C-alpha positions in Angstrom: -9.6 -4.2 6.2 -9.5 -0.5 5.2 -7.3 1.5 7.6 -9.5 4.5 7.0 -12.3 2.6 8.9 -12.8 4.2 12.3 -12.5 0.7 14.0 -8.9 0.4 12.8 -7.7 3.8 14.0 -4.9 3.4 16.6 -6.2 4.1 20.2 -5.0 3.4 23.7 -8.1 1.3 24.6 -7.8 -1.2 21.7 -6.1 -4.6 21.4 -6.2 -4.4 17.6 -5.8 -1.5 15.2 -4.1 -0.6 11.9 -0.4 -0.7 12.6 1.2 2.8 12.1 4.3 1.0 10.7 3.1 -1.7 8.3 -0.6 -0.7 8.0 -1.9 -4.2 8.8 -5.1 -4.4 10.9 -3.9 -6.8 13.5 -3.4 -7.6 17.2 -1.4 -5.2 19.3 0.4 -6.4 22.4 0.5 -3.7 25.1 3.4 -3.3 27.5 4.1 -1.4 30.7 7.4 0.3 31.2 9.9 0.1 34.1 13.0 2.1 34.7 16.3 2.4 36.5 18.4 5.5 36.9 21.7 6.0 35.0 24.0 6.3 38.0 27.3 4.7 36.9 30.4 6.7 37.6 31.5 6.8 34.0 27.9 7.1 32.6 25.6 9.9 33.7 23.7 10.5 30.4 22.0 8.3 27.8 24.6 6.6 25.5 23.9 6.5 21.8 25.5 4.3 19.2 26.6 5.3 15.7 27.8 3.1 12.8 31.4 4.2 13.0 31.6 2.9 16.6 30.9 -0.7 15.6 34.5 -2.1 15.6 35.3 -0.6 19.0 32.0 -1.7 20.6 32.5 -5.2 19.3 36.0 -5.3 20.7 34.6 -4.2 24.1 31.9 -6.8 23.9 34.4 -9.5 23.2 36.7 -8.3 26.0 33.9 -8.3 28.6 32.9 -11.8 27.7 36.6 -12.9 27.7 37.1 -11.4 31.2 34.1 -13.4 32.5 35.4 -16.6 30.9 32.7 -16.9 28.3 33.6 -18.0 24.7 31.7 -16.3 22.0 30.5 -18.3 18.9 29.3 -17.2 15.5 25.7 -16.9 16.7 26.7 -14.6 19.6 28.5 -12.3 17.2 25.5 -12.3 14.8 23.2 -11.4 17.6 25.5 -8.6 18.7 25.7 -7.2 15.2 21.9 -7.3 14.9 21.5 -5.5 18.3 24.1 -2.9 17.2 22.3 -2.2 13.9 19.0 -1.7 15.8 20.7 0.7 18.2 22.1 2.8 15.2 18.7 2.9 13.5 17.4 5.2 16.3 14.1 3.3 16.4 12.7 1.9 19.7 13.0 -1.8 20.1 12.9 -4.6 22.7 15.8 -6.2 24.5 15.3 -9.2 26.8 17.0 -8.7 30.2 17.8 -11.6 32.5 16.3 -9.9 35.5 13.0 -10.0 37.4 13.7 -7.0 39.5 13.3 -3.4 38.4 13.5 -0.2 40.6 10.3 1.6 39.5 7.5 1.6 37.0 6.9 4.4 34.4 3.3 5.6 34.5 1.2 7.0 31.7 3.8 5.7 29.1 3.0 2.5 27.3 3.9 0.8 24.0 2.2 -1.6 21.7 4.0 -4.3 19.7 2.5 -5.2 16.4 1.8 -8.9 15.8 2.5 -8.5 12.1 5.7 -6.6 11.9 6.9 -6.6 15.5 7.5 -2.8 15.4 6.4 -0.8 18.4 4.3 2.4 18.9 4.9 4.5 21.9 2.1 6.3 23.8 2.1 9.1 26.3 -1.2 9.0 28.2 -3.7 8.5 25.3 -1.7 9.9 22.5 0.7 8.0 20.2 4.0 9.9 20.0 5.9 7.4 18.0 5.8 6.9 15.1 4.7 10.4 14.2 1.2 10.3 12.6 1.2 11.2 8.9 -1.8 12.6 7.1 -3.3 10.4 4.5 -2.5 12.5 1.5 0.2 10.7 -0.6 2.4 12.4 -3.2 1.7 12.0 -6.9 3.8 9.0 -7.9 5.3 10.9 -10.9 6.8 13.7 -8.8 10.7 13.5 -8.8 12.1 11.7 -5.8 13.7 14.8 -4.2 10.4 16.6 -4.2 8.6 13.5 -2.8 11.1 13.6 0.1 10.1 17.2 0.9 6.4 16.2 0.6 6.9 13.3 3.0 8.7 15.5 5.5 5.8 17.9 5.4 3.4 15.0 6.0 5.5 14.1 9.0 5.3 17.5 10.7 2.0 19.0 9.5 0.2 18.2 12.7 2.9 19.5 15.0 4.2 22.3 12.8 1.8 23.4 10.1 3.8 26.5 9.3 6.9 24.4 8.8 5.0 22.0 6.6 3.6 24.8 4.5 7.1 26.2 4.0 8.3 22.8 2.7 5.3 22.5 0.4 6.0 25.9 -1.1 9.5 24.6 -1.9 7.8 21.6 -3.6 5.8 23.9 -5.8 8.9 25.9 -6.6 10.8 22.8 -7.6 7.9 21.4 -9.6 7.8 24.7 -11.6 11.5 24.3 -12.3 11.0 20.7 -13.4 8.3 22.0 -15.8 10.7 24.5 -17.4 10.0 27.6 -15.3 12.6 29.7 -13.4 11.3 28.8 -10.0 11.9 32.3 -8.6 8.5 34.0 -8.8 5.7 31.6 -8.2 3.1 34.1 -9.5 4.8 34.3 -12.9 5.6 30.6 -13.0 2.0 29.5 -12.3 0.8 32.0 -14.8 3.1 30.5 -17.4 1.9 27.0 -16.5 -1.7 28.1 -17.0 -0.7 29.2 -20.5 0.8 25.7 -21.0 -2.4 23.9 -20.0 -2.7 24.1 -16.2 -6.3 24.5 -15.1 -6.9 28.2 -14.3 -8.8 27.1 -11.2 -5.6 25.9 -9.7 -4.2 29.4 -10.1 -7.2 30.7 -8.2 -6.7 28.2 -5.5 -3.1 29.3 -5.1 -4.3 32.8 -4.6 -6.8 31.7 -2.0 -4.1 30.2 0.2 -1.8 33.2 -0.3 0.9 31.3 -2.0 1.4 33.8 -4.7 0.8 37.5 -5.2 1.8 40.5 -3.0 1.0 38.6 0.2 3.4 35.7 -0.6 6.5 34.8 1.2 9.5 33.4 -0.6 9.5 29.6 -1.0 10.8 27.9 2.0 10.2 30.8 4.4 7.8 30.7 7.3 4.5 32.6 6.9 3.0 33.5 10.2 -0.5 33.4 8.7 -0.2 29.8 7.7 -2.2 27.1 9.5 -3.0 23.5 9.2 -5.9 24.1 6.7 -3.6 26.1 4.4 -1.0 23.3 4.6 -3.6 20.7 3.7 -4.7 22.7 0.7 -1.1 22.9 -0.4 -0.7 19.1 -0.4 -3.7 18.9 -2.7 -2.5 21.7 -4.9 0.9 20.0 -5.5 -0.8 16.8 -6.5 -3.2 18.8 -8.8 -0.3 20.5 -10.6 1.6 17.3 -10.9 -1.4 15.4 -12.1 -2.2 17.9 -14.8 1.3 18.8 -15.9 3.2 15.6 -15.4 1.0 12.5 -15.1 -1.6 13.3 -17.8 1.0 14.1 -20.5 2.9 11.0 -19.4 -0.2 8.8 -19.8 -0.9 10.3 -23.2 2.7 9.7 -24.4 2.4 6.1 -23.2 -0.7 5.6 -25.2 0.8 7.2 -28.2 4.0 5.1 -28.0 1.8 1.9 -27.9 0.5 2.7 -31.4 2.1 0.9 -34.4 5.1 2.8 -35.7 3.5 3.5 -39.0 0.5 5.1 -37.3 2.8 7.3 -35.1 4.8 8.4 -38.2 1.6 9.3 -40.0 0.3 11.4 -37.1 3.7 13.1 -36.7 3.8 14.0 -40.4 0.2 15.4 -40.2 1.2 17.5 -37.2 4.3 18.7 -38.9 2.3 19.9 -41.9 -0.2 21.7 -39.6 2.7 23.4 -37.7 4.2 24.5 -41.0 1.0 26.0 -42.3 0.4 27.9 -39.0 3.9 29.4 -39.2 3.5 30.7 -42.7 
């Protein structure tokens, strides 16, 4: 089913919705939470695990089991390594505890486990707080990877920090301009040059509308206090428009041209060379 359908949108009162992790419209198993305080003498705060701690933690794990007289087999070690990798990932996950007693329940916090991918979503009252919701605007597939990463980060924060997202998106525009042969210093000049190279002039107007260029502009990557979610959403679309016209379309034309027989390509290139020679005279 299409995840854009209202029936598939994640909500606290549904037993099935489009998983925010894998996207599958499937059953979600809801869980209540319980807690116990961290009150050990040598542990007063949450303890986090990092990859470089693996050897020491494994040694401690072996020692604890040895002290209790338990012998670990290969399966035990594999389970431990799997648990440790999940800890280091930073993502919430489930651990079975051999206990039926817990000190207290945690109210207004729940999580749902996806039937398809087993990942969990965490909810505070009626709002999903993990994973962070992303807007549905995907980056143009032909944008360089490092620009896509900025685009994706902006998607991640646009709802909570539209000003921060807009700053990241200005950086995206700056880097795209550099990829297209411009200096990437003055967006007004860069976009003007791109218009001369074939960028639709209406995109230039749109950039003016959202105050990305001109006298009211801030430098790429800086926070503009006038930015809001609407401006950030327009910037997502503008980046894709620029990439579509200046990267994707030429790429598609080149692909079509390269599929022509070699003799035909040579004939066209010779014709174009003659035209260029006549124009330069």
